[in-house]
C-alpha positions in Angstrom: 1.7 -13.0 1.0 4.8 -12.5 3.1 6.3 -9.1 3.8 9.0 -8.0 1.4 11.2 -6.2 3.9 13.3 -4.5 1.2 10.1 -2.9 -0.1 9.0 -1.9 3.4 12.4 -0.3 4.1 12.2 1.5 0.7 8.8 2.9 1.7 10.0 4.0 5.1 12.9 5.8 3.5 10.6 7.5 1.0 8.4 8.8 3.8 11.3 9.9 6.0 12.9 11.8 3.1 9.8 13.9 2.4 9.3 16.8 4.9 5.6 17.2 4.1 4.9 13.7 5.4 6.7 14.4 8.7 3.9 13.1 10.9 3.6 9.7 9.3 5.1 6.8 11.3 5.0 3.1 10.6 3.4 1.1 13.4 2.8 -2.5 14.2 -0.6 -3.9 14.9 -0.5 -6.8 17.3 -3.7 -8.3 15.9 -1.6 -9.7 13.0 1.5 -11.8 13.1 4.9 -10.5 12.2 5.6 -11.2 8.5 2.0 -10.5 7.5 1.6 -7.2 5.6 -1.5 -6.4 7.7 0.8 -6.2 10.7 2.0 -2.8 9.4 0.0 0.4 9.5 1.0 4.0 8.8 -0.5 6.6 11.1 -0.2 10.4 10.5 -1.9 13.7 10.6 -3.5 15.2 7.4 -3.5 19.0 6.7 -7.3 18.9 7.5 -6.5 17.7 11.1 -7.7 14.1 10.5 -5.6 11.2 11.9 -5.0 8.9 8.9 -4.5 5.1 9.2 -3.2 3.4 6.1 -3.0 -0.4 6.6 -1.2 -2.7 4.2 -3.4 -5.4 2.6 -2.5 -9.0 2.9 -1.8 -9.2 -0.8 0.3 -6.1 -1.0 1.6 -4.8 -3.5 -1.2 -6.3 -5.6 -4.0 -5.0 -3.3 -4.5 -1.4 -2.2 -4.2 0.2 1.3 -7.1 0.2 3.7 -7.7 3.8 4.8 -9.6 5.0 7.9 -9.6 8.5 9.4 -10.4 10.0 12.8 -12.6 11.8 13.3 -14.8 9.7 11.0 -16.4 11.5 8.1 -19.8 11.0 6.6 -19.4 10.3 2.9 -20.8 7.9 0.4 -17.3 7.0 -0.6 -16.7 4.1 1.9 -16.1 0.4 1.5 -17.4 -0.3 5.0 -18.5 1.6 8.1 -15.1 3.4 8.4 -13.0 2.4 5.5 -12.7 5.1 2.8 -13.1 4.3 -0.9 -10.3 6.5 -2.3 -9.5 4.5 -5.4 -11.2 2.1 -7.7 -9.7 -1.4 -7.7 -8.8 -1.3 -11.4 -6.9 2.0 -10.9 -4.5 0.3 -8.4 -1.0 -0.4 -9.7 1.5 -2.5 -7.8 4.1 0.2 -8.3 2.2 2.5 -6.0 3.7 3.0 -2.5 2.5 4.7 0.6 4.0 7.9 -0.8 1.8 7.6 -3.9 -1.3 7.3 -1.7 -0.9 9.9 1.0 -1.4 12.8 -1.4 -4.5 11.1 -2.7 -5.9 10.8 0.8 -5.0 14.4 1.6 -6.8 15.6 -1.6 -9.8 13.5 -0.7 -10.0 15.0 2.8 -9.5 18.5 1.5 -12.3 18.1 -1.0 -14.5 16.6 1.8 -13.8 19.5 4.1 -14.7 22.0 1.4 -18.0 20.2 0.7 -16.9 19.0 -2.8 -17.6 15.4 -2.0 
């Protein structure tokens, strides 16, 4: 699915207008061609000190973000070696944006750092 640049601009504006997401910046991954949603990845710092990588899926907005953190965490909630499982597929809604997901990731990491998950 090709990138909807209006939606991408909307999401950039959302992030830039919220001071508690001050560290998140949209980056381009040269592994993917321009015009492919996977070309774009948000990188920012969580309150727990983890660097968070949120990559758009190819089928965005119908698929959910791929999320990785550094340093890596040891949890059973992973799709792969590094990709966090922060949401069940049926819970995803195409109206969600990066601003909808960042707080979910922050809560996940806070729960992890407190030993709750």
